[in-house]
N, CA, C and O atoms as a GROMACS GRO file, in nm:
protein
  548
    1MET      N    1  -1.991 -12.916 -13.225
    1MET     CA    2  -2.019 -13.043 -13.237
    1MET      C    3  -2.102 -13.054 -13.128
    1MET      O    4  -2.096 -12.949 -13.063
    2THR      N    5  -2.190 -13.146 -13.072
    2THR     CA    6  -2.302 -13.176 -12.942
    2THR      C    7  -2.270 -13.317 -12.946
    2THR      O    8  -2.230 -13.387 -13.039
    3TYR      N    9  -2.302 -13.352 -12.790
    3TYR     CA   10  -2.307 -13.471 -12.740
    3TYR      C   11  -2.440 -13.513 -12.635
    3TYR      O   12  -2.485 -13.436 -12.550
    4SER      N   13  -2.486 -13.636 -12.657
    4SER     CA   14  -2.579 -13.718 -12.595
    4SER      C   15  -2.532 -13.685 -12.427
    4SER      O   16  -2.440 -13.610 -12.392
    5ILE      N   17  -2.597 -13.742 -12.363
    5ILE     CA   18  -2.550 -13.775 -12.256
    5ILE      C   19  -2.501 -13.909 -12.241
    5ILE      O   20  -2.418 -13.921 -12.151
    6ARG      N   21  -2.531 -14.020 -12.310
    6ARG     CA   22  -2.408 -14.118 -12.317
    6ARG      C   23  -2.314 -14.105 -12.399
    6ARG      O   24  -2.250 -14.210 -12.401
    7GLU      N   25  -2.254 -13.997 -12.500
    7GLU     CA   26  -2.202 -13.985 -12.500
    7GLU      C   27  -2.050 -13.873 -12.454
    7GLU      O   28  -1.939 -13.857 -12.504
    8VAL      N   29  -2.122 -13.816 -12.336
    8VAL     CA   30  -2.020 -13.769 -12.291
    8VAL      C   31  -2.020 -13.812 -12.147
    8VAL      O   32  -1.932 -13.753 -12.086
    9ALA      N   33  -2.098 -13.907 -12.059
    9ALA     CA   34  -2.086 -14.056 -12.022
    9ALA      C   35  -1.949 -14.103 -12.062
    9ALA      O   36  -1.847 -14.100 -11.994
   10ASP      N   37  -1.959 -14.132 -12.140
   10ASP     CA   38  -1.846 -14.253 -12.206
   10ASP      C   39  -1.726 -14.171 -12.254
   10ASP      O   40  -1.627 -14.237 -12.285
   11ARG      N   41  -1.719 -14.045 -12.264
   11ARG     CA   42  -1.608 -13.939 -12.297
   11ARG      C   43  -1.523 -13.940 -12.106
   11ARG      O   44  -1.408 -13.974 -12.078
   12THR      N   45  -1.617 -13.896 -12.021
   12THR     CA   46  -1.551 -13.823 -11.896
   12THR      C   47  -1.542 -13.936 -11.850
   12THR      O   48  -1.429 -13.971 -11.814
   13GLY      N   49  -1.632 -14.012 -11.837
   13GLY     CA   50  -1.596 -14.179 -11.722
   13GLY      C   51  -1.736 -14.157 -11.599
   13GLY      O   52  -1.743 -14.219 -11.493
   14LEU      N   53  -1.820 -14.071 -11.640
   14LEU     CA   54  -1.923 -14.049 -11.514
   14LEU      C   55  -2.047 -14.098 -11.644
   14LEU      O   56  -2.067 -14.112 -11.764
   15PRO      N   57  -2.114 -14.109 -11.485
   15PRO     CA   58  -2.225 -14.196 -11.562
   15PRO      C   59  -2.329 -14.050 -11.543
   15PRO      O   60  -2.306 -13.951 -11.474
   16ALA      N   61  -2.442 -14.078 -11.626
   16ALA     CA   62  -2.553 -14.014 -11.637
   16ALA      C   63  -2.594 -13.957 -11.554
   16ALA      O   64  -2.632 -13.841 -11.564
   17SER      N   65  -2.597 -14.032 -11.440
   17SER     CA   66  -2.665 -13.987 -11.315
   17SER      C   67  -2.569 -13.874 -11.243
   17SER      O   68  -2.623 -13.774 -11.194
   18THR      N   69  -2.441 -13.889 -11.237
   18THR     CA   70  -2.396 -13.774 -11.252
   18THR      C   71  -2.356 -13.631 -11.306
   18THR      O   72  -2.308 -13.529 -11.257
   19LEU      N   73  -2.398 -13.672 -11.425
   19LEU     CA   74  -2.395 -13.588 -11.522
   19LEU      C   75  -2.510 -13.463 -11.474
   19LEU      O   76  -2.499 -13.342 -11.456
   20ARG      N   77  -2.641 -13.575 -11.462
   20ARG     CA   78  -2.783 -13.516 -11.432
   20ARG      C   79  -2.758 -13.402 -11.268
   20ARG      O   80  -2.792 -13.288 -11.239
   21TYR      N   81  -2.682 -13.515 -11.196
   21TYR     CA   82  -2.723 -13.467 -11.023
   21TYR      C   83  -2.589 -13.282 -11.079
   21TYR      O   84  -2.624 -13.168 -11.050
   22TYR      N   85  -2.482 -13.306 -11.140
   22TYR     CA   86  -2.412 -13.150 -11.163
   22TYR      C   87  -2.488 -13.049 -11.231
   22TYR      O   88  -2.442 -12.935 -11.227
   23GLU      N   89  -2.603 -13.070 -11.297
   23GLU     CA   90  -2.693 -12.993 -11.330
   23GLU      C   91  -2.770 -12.951 -11.234
   23GLU      O   92  -2.776 -12.837 -11.190
   24ALA      N   93  -2.834 -13.049 -11.199
   24ALA     CA   94  -2.969 -13.034 -11.117
   24ALA      C   95  -2.854 -12.934 -10.991
   24ALA      O   96  -2.889 -12.816 -10.976
   25GLU      N   97  -2.767 -12.965 -10.935
   25GLU     CA   98  -2.716 -12.900 -10.844
   25GLU      C   99  -2.598 -12.738 -10.884
   25GLU      O  100  -2.523 -12.674 -10.810
   26GLY      N  101  -2.630 -12.723 -11.029
   26GLY     CA  102  -2.602 -12.599 -11.106
   26GLY      C  103  -2.417 -12.596 -11.099
   26GLY      O  104  -2.346 -12.497 -11.088
   27LEU      N  105  -2.382 -12.713 -11.109
   27LEU     CA  106  -2.249 -12.714 -11.129
   27LEU      C  107  -2.239 -12.675 -11.211
   27LEU      O  108  -2.162 -12.580 -11.229
   28LEU      N  109  -2.340 -12.749 -11.343
   28LEU     CA  110  -2.330 -12.747 -11.490
   28LEU      C  111  -2.434 -12.674 -11.513
   28LEU      O  112  -2.541 -12.696 -11.456
   29GLY      N  113  -2.412 -12.557 -11.618
   29GLY     CA  114  -2.500 -12.477 -11.643
   29GLY      C  115  -2.624 -12.564 -11.666
   29GLY      O  116  -2.633 -12.670 -11.605
   30PRO      N  117  -2.740 -12.517 -11.770
   30PRO     CA  118  -2.849 -12.550 -11.818
   30PRO      C  119  -2.791 -12.637 -11.944
   30PRO      O  120  -2.722 -12.565 -12.016
   31VAL      N  121  -2.801 -12.783 -11.992
   31VAL     CA  122  -2.751 -12.772 -12.068
   31VAL      C  123  -2.884 -12.774 -12.159
   31VAL      O  124  -3.000 -12.785 -12.121
   32PRO      N  125  -2.827 -12.758 -12.309
   32PRO     CA  126  -2.916 -12.735 -12.366
   32PRO      C  127  -3.001 -12.868 -12.457
   32PRO      O  128  -2.933 -12.959 -12.504
   33ARG      N  129  -3.112 -12.867 -12.469
   33ARG     CA  130  -3.219 -13.005 -12.522
   33ARG      C  131  -3.280 -12.957 -12.683
   33ARG      O  132  -3.318 -12.849 -12.726
   34ALA      N  133  -3.267 -13.096 -12.746
   34ALA     CA  134  -3.325 -13.102 -12.877
   34ALA      C  135  -3.422 -13.170 -12.858
   34ALA      O  136  -3.444 -13.232 -12.753
   35GLY      N  137  -3.489 -13.167 -12.952
   35GLY     CA  138  -3.605 -13.285 -12.959
   35GLY      C  139  -3.706 -13.342 -12.813
   35GLY      O  140  -3.739 -13.451 -12.766
   36GLY      N  141  -3.726 -13.213 -12.785
   36GLY     CA  142  -3.771 -13.261 -12.663
   36GLY      C  143  -3.716 -13.271 -12.472
   36GLY      O  144  -3.740 -13.179 -12.393
   37SER      N  145  -3.662 -13.366 -12.444
   37SER     CA  146  -3.524 -13.354 -12.338
   37SER      C  147  -3.470 -13.393 -12.298
   37SER      O  148  -3.438 -13.424 -12.183
   38ARG      N  149  -3.412 -13.414 -12.509
   38ARG     CA  150  -3.292 -13.495 -12.515
   38ARG      C  151  -3.166 -13.374 -12.477
   38ARG      O  152  -3.178 -13.256 -12.508
   39ARG      N  153  -3.062 -13.422 -12.416
   39ARG     CA  154  -2.974 -13.298 -12.346
   39ARG      C  155  -2.881 -13.297 -12.474
   39ARG      O  156  -2.882 -13.395 -12.548
   40GLN      N  157  -2.821 -13.216 -12.494
   40GLN     CA  158  -2.677 -13.204 -12.615
   40GLN      C  159  -2.578 -13.114 -12.560
   40GLN      O  160  -2.600 -12.993 -12.566
   41TYR      N  161  -2.478 -13.154 -12.513
   41TYR     CA  162  -2.360 -13.136 -12.449
   41TYR      C  163  -2.262 -13.051 -12.553
   41TYR      O  164  -2.239 -13.086 -12.668
   42GLY      N  165  -2.218 -12.951 -12.499
   42GLY     CA  166  -2.138 -12.894 -12.642
   42GLY      C  167  -1.998 -12.939 -12.581
   42GLY      O  168  -1.990 -13.021 -12.490
   43GLU      N  169  -1.876 -12.868 -12.648
   43GLU     CA  170  -1.730 -12.876 -12.638
   43GLU      C  171  -1.722 -12.798 -12.465
   43GLU      O  172  -1.666 -12.863 -12.376
   44ALA      N  173  -1.771 -12.681 -12.438
   44ALA     CA  174  -1.780 -12.614 -12.303
   44ALA      C  175  -1.833 -12.674 -12.198
   44ALA      O  176  -1.801 -12.638 -12.084
   45ASP      N  177  -1.930 -12.783 -12.221
   45ASP     CA  178  -1.979 -12.831 -12.098
   45ASP      C  179  -1.900 -12.978 -12.084
   45ASP      O  180  -1.944 -13.053 -11.997
   46LEU      N  181  -1.791 -13.024 -12.160
   46LEU     CA  182  -1.718 -13.122 -12.143
   46LEU      C  183  -1.546 -13.069 -12.103
   46LEU      O  184  -1.451 -13.133 -12.059
   47GLU      N  185  -1.564 -12.916 -12.145
   47GLU     CA  186  -1.417 -12.863 -12.060
   47GLU      C  187  -1.449 -12.829 -11.945
   47GLU      O  188  -1.354 -12.839 -11.867
   48TRP      N  189  -1.576 -12.780 -11.884
   48TRP     CA  190  -1.655 -12.743 -11.789
   48TRP      C  191  -1.642 -12.894 -11.703
   48TRP      O  192  -1.550 -12.890 -11.621
   49LEU      N  193  -1.684 -12.968 -11.706
   49LEU     CA  194  -1.696 -13.123 -11.656
   49LEU      C  195  -1.581 -13.168 -11.630
   49LEU      O  196  -1.566 -13.242 -11.532
   50SER      N  197  -1.436 -13.118 -11.745
   50SER     CA  198  -1.326 -13.189 -11.688
   50SER      C  199  -1.289 -13.101 -11.561
   50SER      O  200  -1.245 -13.170 -11.469
   51VAL      N  201  -1.298 -12.956 -11.532
   51VAL     CA  202  -1.297 -12.878 -11.412
   51VAL      C  203  -1.363 -12.938 -11.250
   51VAL      O  204  -1.335 -12.942 -11.131
   52ILE      N  205  -1.443 -12.967 -11.325
   52ILE     CA  206  -1.589 -13.010 -11.148
   52ILE      C  207  -1.508 -13.169 -11.146
   52ILE      O  208  -1.488 -13.218 -11.035
   53ALA      N  209  -1.472 -13.231 -11.245
   53ALA     CA  210  -1.414 -13.377 -11.205
   53ALA      C  211  -1.255 -13.353 -11.131
   53ALA      O  212  -1.242 -13.402 -11.019
   54CYS      N  213  -1.182 -13.308 -11.168
   54CYS     CA  214  -1.049 -13.225 -11.172
   54CYS      C  215  -1.034 -13.198 -10.983
   54CYS      O  216  -0.937 -13.231 -10.916
   55LEU      N  217  -1.170 -13.127 -10.930
   55LEU     CA  218  -1.189 -13.073 -10.836
   55LEU      C  219  -1.216 -13.204 -10.763
   55LEU      O  220  -1.154 -13.263 -10.675
   56LYS      N  221  -1.321 -13.227 -10.824
   56LYS     CA  222  -1.400 -13.352 -10.700
   56LYS      C  223  -1.265 -13.477 -10.715
   56LYS      O  224  -1.228 -13.508 -10.602
   57ASN      N  225  -1.235 -13.506 -10.758
   57ASN     CA  226  -1.145 -13.606 -10.780
   57ASN      C  227  -1.005 -13.592 -10.685
   57ASN      O  228  -0.951 -13.692 -10.638
   58THR      N  229  -0.974 -13.510 -10.672
   58THR     CA  230  -0.895 -13.438 -10.563
   58THR      C  231  -0.978 -13.356 -10.416
   58THR      O  232  -0.952 -13.253 -10.353
   59GLY      N  233  -1.052 -13.429 -10.409
   59GLY     CA  234  -1.082 -13.434 -10.250
   59GLY      C  235  -1.189 -13.303 -10.247
   59GLY      O  236  -1.263 -13.309 -10.149
   60MET      N  237  -1.209 -13.202 -10.323
   60MET     CA  238  -1.288 -13.078 -10.311
   60MET      C  239  -1.419 -13.108 -10.256
   60MET      O  240  -1.463 -13.212 -10.304
   61PRO      N  241  -1.486 -13.060 -10.181
   61PRO     CA  242  -1.628 -13.103 -10.155
   61PRO      C  243  -1.747 -13.033 -10.286
   61PRO      O  244  -1.733 -12.927 -10.346
   62ILE      N  245  -1.847 -13.121 -10.298
   62ILE     CA  246  -1.948 -13.029 -10.365
   62ILE      C  247  -1.991 -12.912 -10.344
   62ILE      O  248  -2.019 -12.827 -10.428
   63GLN      N  249  -1.997 -12.906 -10.208
   63GLN     CA  250  -2.010 -12.726 -10.160
   63GLN      C  251  -1.960 -12.654 -10.216
   63GLN      O  252  -2.009 -12.564 -10.285
   64GLU      N  253  -1.797 -12.691 -10.186
   64GLU     CA  254  -1.665 -12.599 -10.229
   64GLU      C  255  -1.729 -12.582 -10.348
   64GLU      O  256  -1.789 -12.476 -10.367
   65ILE      N  257  -1.727 -12.700 -10.463
   65ILE     CA  258  -1.696 -12.640 -10.591
   65ILE      C  259  -1.786 -12.584 -10.678
   65ILE      O  260  -1.766 -12.552 -10.795
   66ARG      N  261  -1.935 -12.570 -10.580
   66ARG     CA  262  -2.058 -12.518 -10.608
   66ARG      C  263  -2.001 -12.332 -10.549
   66ARG      O  264  -2.000 -12.263 -10.651
   67ARG      N  265  -1.975 -12.277 -10.472
   67ARG     CA  266  -1.889 -12.175 -10.448
   67ARG      C  267  -1.847 -12.126 -10.525
   67ARG      O  268  -1.857 -12.007 -10.556
   68PHE      N  269  -1.750 -12.264 -10.607
   68PHE     CA  270  -1.650 -12.210 -10.721
   68PHE      C  271  -1.674 -12.178 -10.833
   68PHE      O  272  -1.613 -12.095 -10.901
   69VAL      N  273  -1.774 -12.250 -10.865
   69VAL     CA  274  -1.886 -12.257 -10.985
   69VAL      C  275  -1.971 -12.100 -11.018
   69VAL      O  276  -1.996 -12.042 -11.124
   70ARG      N  277  -2.001 -12.062 -10.859
   70ARG     CA  278  -2.069 -11.905 -10.818
   70ARG      C  279  -1.957 -11.780 -10.856
   70ARG      O  280  -1.988 -11.663 -10.879
   71LEU      N  281  -1.850 -11.824 -10.857
   71LEU     CA  282  -1.743 -11.742 -10.856
   71LEU      C  283  -1.701 -11.691 -10.965
   71LEU      O  284  -1.670 -11.576 -10.994
   72CYS      N  285  -1.705 -11.846 -11.057
   72CYS     CA  286  -1.687 -11.854 -11.231
   72CYS      C  287  -1.773 -11.756 -11.255
   72CYS      O  288  -1.748 -11.650 -11.314
   73ASP      N  289  -1.922 -11.810 -11.188
   73ASP     CA  290  -2.030 -11.695 -11.296
   73ASP      C  291  -1.995 -11.531 -11.285
   73ASP      O  292  -2.004 -11.446 -11.374
   74GLY      N  293  -1.944 -11.512 -11.119
   74GLY     CA  294  -1.912 -11.344 -11.132
   74GLY      C  295  -1.856 -11.269 -11.213
   74GLY      O  296  -1.874 -11.149 -11.231
   75GLY      N  297  -1.752 -11.373 -11.290
   75GLY     CA  298  -1.714 -11.327 -11.353
   75GLY      C  299  -1.604 -11.231 -11.370
   75GLY      O  300  -1.671 -11.225 -11.473
   76ALA      N  301  -1.510 -11.154 -11.375
   76ALA     CA  302  -1.383 -11.100 -11.372
   76ALA      C  303  -1.350 -11.050 -11.256
   76ALA      O  304  -1.234 -11.058 -11.217
   77ALA      N  305  -1.465 -10.983 -11.171
   77ALA     CA  306  -1.462 -10.936 -11.035
   77ALA      C  307  -1.408 -11.011 -10.928
   77ALA      O  308  -1.368 -10.951 -10.828
   78THR      N  309  -1.398 -11.202 -10.939
   78THR     CA  310  -1.407 -11.242 -10.880
   78THR      C  311  -1.268 -11.346 -10.885
   78THR      O  312  -1.287 -11.449 -10.820
   79LEU      N  313  -1.142 -11.340 -10.947
   79LEU     CA  314  -1.067 -11.378 -10.986
   79LEU      C  315  -0.960 -11.361 -10.926
   79LEU      O  316  -0.868 -11.412 -10.991
   80GLU      N  317  -0.928 -11.317 -10.838
   80GLU     CA  318  -0.892 -11.308 -10.716
   80GLU      C  319  -0.869 -11.450 -10.582
   80GLU      O  320  -0.780 -11.518 -10.531
   81GLN      N  321  -1.078 -11.423 -10.575
   81GLN     CA  322  -1.084 -11.549 -10.465
   81GLN      C  323  -1.095 -11.642 -10.588
   81GLN      O  324  -1.144 -11.754 -10.571
   82ARG      N  325  -1.071 -11.619 -10.662
   82ARG     CA  326  -1.117 -11.831 -10.720
   82ARG      C  327  -0.962 -11.854 -10.698
   82ARG      O  328  -0.931 -11.953 -10.633
   83ARG      N  329  -0.839 -11.756 -10.755
   83ARG     CA  330  -0.714 -11.785 -10.729
   83ARG      C  331  -0.713 -11.790 -10.647
   83ARG      O  332  -0.699 -11.912 -10.647
   84ALA      N  333  -0.716 -11.754 -10.496
   84ALA     CA  334  -0.723 -11.760 -10.388
   84ALA      C  335  -0.768 -11.950 -10.360
   84ALA      O  336  -0.702 -12.040 -10.308
   85MET      N  337  -0.865 -11.948 -10.401
   85MET     CA  338  -0.932 -12.109 -10.335
   85MET      C  339  -0.872 -12.186 -10.448
   85MET      O  340  -0.849 -12.299 -10.404
   86LEU      N  341  -0.839 -12.179 -10.560
   86LEU     CA  342  -0.752 -12.265 -10.584
   86LEU      C  343  -0.619 -12.278 -10.564
   86LEU      O  344  -0.564 -12.356 -10.642
   87LEU      N  345  -0.538 -12.217 -10.474
   87LEU     CA  346  -0.416 -12.207 -10.428
   87LEU      C  347  -0.442 -12.314 -10.266
   87LEU      O  348  -0.371 -12.407 -10.228
   88ALA      N  349  -0.566 -12.259 -10.201
   88ALA     CA  350  -0.588 -12.375 -10.102
   88ALA      C  351  -0.595 -12.473 -10.109
   88ALA      O  352  -0.571 -12.555 -10.021
   89HIS      N  353  -0.638 -12.496 -10.237
   89HIS     CA  354  -0.687 -12.626 -10.269
   89HIS      C  355  -0.565 -12.760 -10.298
   89HIS      O  356  -0.560 -12.877 -10.261
   90GLN      N  357  -0.482 -12.678 -10.376
   90GLN     CA  358  -0.374 -12.709 -10.440
   90GLN      C  359  -0.265 -12.752 -10.262
   90GLN      O  360  -0.212 -12.863 -10.253
   91ALA      N  361  -0.257 -12.682 -10.186
   91ALA     CA  362  -0.201 -12.702 -10.084
   91ALA      C  363  -0.239 -12.795 -10.012
   91ALA      O  364  -0.163 -12.876  -9.960
   92ALA      N  365  -0.420 -12.793  -9.998
   92ALA     CA  366  -0.418 -12.934  -9.952
   92ALA      C  367  -0.408 -13.072 -10.035
   92ALA      O  368  -0.394 -13.182  -9.982
   93THR      N  369  -0.418 -13.052 -10.159
   93THR     CA  370  -0.373 -13.125 -10.252
   93THR      C  371  -0.278 -13.251 -10.185
   93THR      O  372  -0.285 -13.368 -10.147
   94GLU      N  373  -0.165 -13.112 -10.202
   94GLU     CA  374  -0.028 -13.118 -10.206
   94GLU      C  375  -0.016 -13.189 -10.124
   94GLU      O  376   0.055 -13.284 -10.156
   95GLN      N  377  -0.066 -13.193  -9.988
   95GLN     CA  378  -0.003 -13.228  -9.877
   95GLN      C  379  -0.112 -13.388  -9.844
   95GLN      O  380  -0.109 -13.459  -9.744
   96HIS      N  381  -0.180 -13.400  -9.939
   96HIS     CA  382  -0.342 -13.505  -9.896
   96HIS      C  383  -0.156 -13.625 -10.028
   96HIS      O  384  -0.110 -13.729  -9.983
   97ILE      N  385  -0.128 -13.592 -10.104
   97ILE     CA  386  -0.004 -13.606 -10.190
   97ILE      C  387   0.077 -13.712 -10.084
   97ILE      O  388   0.060 -13.832 -10.061
   98ALA      N  389   0.178 -13.610 -10.028
   98ALA     CA  390   0.250 -13.636  -9.962
   98ALA      C  391   0.212 -13.735  -9.833
   98ALA      O  392   0.295 -13.821  -9.805
   99GLN      N  393   0.132 -13.730  -9.781
   99GLN     CA  394   0.061 -13.821  -9.673
   99GLN      C  395   0.031 -13.961  -9.730
   99GLN      O  396   0.037 -14.063  -9.661
  100LEU      N  397  -0.007 -13.958  -9.882
  100LEU     CA  398  -0.045 -14.070  -9.945
  100LEU      C  399   0.118 -14.184  -9.967
  100LEU      O  400   0.140 -14.305  -9.964
  101ARG      N  401   0.205 -14.049  -9.991
  101ARG     CA  402   0.329 -14.116 -10.057
  101ARG      C  403   0.408 -14.214  -9.923
  101ARG      O  404   0.456 -14.328  -9.924
  102ARG      N  405   0.394 -14.093  -9.799
  102ARG     CA  406   0.447 -14.154  -9.662
  102ARG      C  407   0.351 -14.332  -9.675
  102ARG      O  408   0.388 -14.430  -9.740
  103GLU      N  409   0.253 -14.321  -9.609
  103GLU     CA  410   0.168 -14.426  -9.643
  103GLU      C  411   0.189 -14.539  -9.773
  103GLU      O  412   0.190 -14.658  -9.744
  104LEU      N  413   0.205 -14.500  -9.907
  104LEU     CA  414   0.291 -14.606  -9.963
  104LEU      C  415   0.410 -14.676  -9.958
  104LEU      O  416   0.438 -14.789  -9.999
  105LYS      N  417   0.509 -14.550  -9.872
  105LYS     CA  418   0.632 -14.590  -9.810
  105LYS      C  419   0.607 -14.753  -9.735
  105LYS      O  420   0.654 -14.864  -9.762
  106HIS      N  421   0.524 -14.711  -9.647
  106HIS     CA  422   0.498 -14.831  -9.525
  106HIS      C  423   0.460 -14.925  -9.597
  106HIS      O  424   0.522 -15.027  -9.568
  107ILE      N  425   0.354 -14.946  -9.712
  107ILE     CA  426   0.308 -15.075  -9.756
  107ILE      C  427   0.380 -15.139  -9.805
  107ILE      O  428   0.370 -15.260  -9.789
  108ARG      N  429   0.500 -15.074  -9.900
  108ARG     CA  430   0.594 -15.143  -9.973
  108ARG      C  431   0.677 -15.216  -9.864
  108ARG      O  432   0.708 -15.335  -9.867
  109ALA      N  433   0.711 -15.120  -9.759
  109ALA     CA  434   0.789 -15.192  -9.669
  109ALA      C  435   0.727 -15.350  -9.632
  109ALA      O  436   0.792 -15.454  -9.635
  110LYS      N  437   0.589 -15.333  -9.599
  110LYS     CA  438   0.500 -15.445  -9.546
  110LYS      C  439   0.495 -15.550  -9.642
  110LYS      O  440   0.493 -15.668  -9.605
  111VAL      N  441   0.493 -15.514  -9.777
  111VAL     CA  442   0.465 -15.655  -9.864
  111VAL      C  443   0.659 -15.680  -9.903
  111VAL      O  444   0.670 -15.799  -9.936
  112ALA      N  445   0.779 -15.621  -9.907
  112ALA     CA  446   0.911 -15.626  -9.885
  112ALA      C  447   0.929 -15.774  -9.776
  112ALA      O  448   0.982 -15.885  -9.785
  113TYR      N  449   0.835 -15.684  -9.653
  113TYR     CA  450   0.839 -15.797  -9.546
  113TYR      C  451   0.772 -15.941  -9.575
  113TYR      O  452   0.828 -16.047  -9.604
  114TYR      N  453   0.661 -15.916  -9.560
  114TYR     CA  454   0.562 -16.033  -9.563
  114TYR      C  455   0.622 -16.134  -9.729
  114TYR      O  456   0.601 -16.254  -9.737
  115GLN      N  457   0.695 -16.055  -9.844
  115GLN     CA  458   0.708 -16.150  -9.917
  115GLN      C  459   0.885 -16.196  -9.851
  115GLN      O  460   0.955 -16.258  -9.931
  116ASP      N  461   0.933 -16.169  -9.739
  116ASP     CA  462   1.041 -16.267  -9.726
  116ASP      C  463   0.987 -16.340  -9.605
  116ASP      O  464   1.072 -16.405  -9.543
  117ALA      N  465   0.851 -16.343  -9.554
  117ALA     CA  466   0.849 -16.417  -9.461
  117ALA      C  467   0.749 -16.551  -9.533
  117ALA      O  468   0.718 -16.654  -9.473
  118CYS      N  469   0.702 -16.506  -9.714
  118CYS     CA  470   0.629 -16.600  -9.759
  118CYS      C  471   0.810 -16.705  -9.791
  118CYS      O  472   0.812 -16.826  -9.768
  119ASP      N  473   0.890 -16.658  -9.825
  119ASP     CA  474   1.020 -16.700  -9.871
  119ASP      C  475   1.065 -16.796  -9.803
  119ASP      O  476   1.070 -16.912  -9.846
  120ALA      N  477   1.115 -16.749  -9.648
  120ALA     CA  478   1.128 -16.809  -9.521
  120ALA      C  479   1.040 -16.931  -9.505
  120ALA      O  480   1.092 -17.042  -9.495
  121ALA      N  481   0.887 -16.912  -9.503
  121ALA     CA  482   0.797 -17.025  -9.483
  121ALA      C  483   0.820 -17.111  -9.607
  121ALA      O  484   0.827 -17.229  -9.575
  122GLU      N  485   0.831 -17.093  -9.714
  122GLU     CA  486   0.843 -17.169  -9.819
  122GLU      C  487   1.002 -17.218  -9.804
  122GLU      O  488   1.020 -17.334  -9.841
  123ALA      N  489   1.100 -17.159  -9.765
  123ALA     CA  490   1.186 -17.263  -9.744
  123ALA      C  491   1.195 -17.320  -9.636
  123ALA      O  492   1.312 -17.353  -9.619
  124GLY      N  493   1.111 -17.358  -9.529
  124GLY     CA  494   1.167 -17.422  -9.435
  124GLY      C  495   1.150 -17.355  -9.300
  124GLY      O  496   1.078 -17.393  -9.208
  125LYS      N  497   1.225 -17.254  -9.305
  125LYS     CA  498   1.273 -17.180  -9.197
  125LYS      C  499   1.235 -17.050  -9.160
  125LYS      O  500   1.163 -16.976  -9.227
  126PRO      N  501   1.312 -17.008  -8.988
  126PRO     CA  502   1.166 -16.974  -8.902
  126PRO      C  503   1.100 -16.798  -8.980
  126PRO      O  504   1.164 -16.714  -9.044
  127LEU      N  505   1.018 -16.797  -8.957
  127LEU     CA  506   0.967 -16.648  -9.007
  127LEU      C  507   1.071 -16.536  -8.932
  127LEU      O  508   1.163 -16.561  -8.854
  128PRO      N  509   1.041 -16.448  -8.965
  128PRO     CA  510   1.105 -16.293  -8.942
  128PRO      C  511   1.032 -16.269  -8.823
  128PRO      O  512   0.910 -16.286  -8.812
  129VAL      N  513   1.110 -16.228  -8.734
  129VAL     CA  514   1.054 -16.123  -8.615
  129VAL      C  515   0.942 -16.053  -8.649
  129VAL      O  516   0.955 -15.973  -8.742
  130GLY      N  517   0.814 -16.065  -8.585
  130GLY     CA  518   0.704 -15.973  -8.592
  130GLY      C  519   0.583 -16.035  -8.694
  130GLY      O  520   0.473 -15.985  -8.718
  131CYS      N  521   0.655 -16.191  -8.759
  131CYS     CA  522   0.540 -16.191  -8.855
  131CYS      C  523   0.417 -16.283  -8.775
  131CYS      O  524   0.344 -16.362  -8.836
  132ALA      N  525   0.408 -16.256  -8.619
  132ALA     CA  526   0.314 -16.355  -8.566
  132ALA      C  527   0.173 -16.327  -8.613
  132ALA      O  528   0.140 -16.236  -8.689
  133VAL      N  529   0.102 -16.408  -8.563
  133VAL     CA  530  -0.060 -16.370  -8.565
  133VAL      C  531  -0.086 -16.215  -8.492
  133VAL      O  532  -0.013 -16.194  -8.394
  134ARG      N  533  -0.178 -16.108  -8.527
  134ARG     CA  534  -0.233 -15.999  -8.422
  134ARG      C  535  -0.273 -16.046  -8.283
  134ARG      O  536  -0.344 -16.147  -8.276
  135ALA      N  537  -0.239 -15.991  -8.185
  135ALA     CA  538  -0.296 -16.054  -8.039
  135ALA      C  539  -0.412 -16.011  -8.040
  135ALA      O  540  -0.456 -15.907  -8.088
  136LYS      N  541  -0.471 -16.108  -7.975
  136LYS     CA  542  -0.658 -16.148  -7.971
  136LYS      C  543  -0.657 -16.065  -7.850
  136LYS      O  544  -0.574 -16.085  -7.761
  137ARG      N  545  -0.758 -15.959  -7.842
  137ARG     CA  546  -0.806 -15.900  -7.693
  137ARG      C  547  -0.962 -15.967  -7.656
  137ARG      O  548  -1.018 -15.938  -7.550
   0.00000   0.00000   0.00000
């Protein structure tokens, strides 16, 4: 089965401009064309786009994705390099997730604090300590 660029954009959530960019940057192999210049993506292209999107969405820079793609093009001789690259990216992603969890905990505490402040203000009670306006400098 083949898909037009619009169908791939709908399926992946990636704009057509991004799909063309990925192709131009060599992240996606040359996409076969039919009837002139209409791209015809296949299932393998969709699978590969999911890999690219995953790496990008987890913070891997385009130049590193490009390096990964080149390694994939190298066949079995690059399996260990690809594994090492993904292990490093996995560790960085896990660290980022841990940091986000810490930040989310802080945000949740602030939401609870401001809920208490709103409740106090609504009840005509004094605001909790620390609810003053930020100091002007």
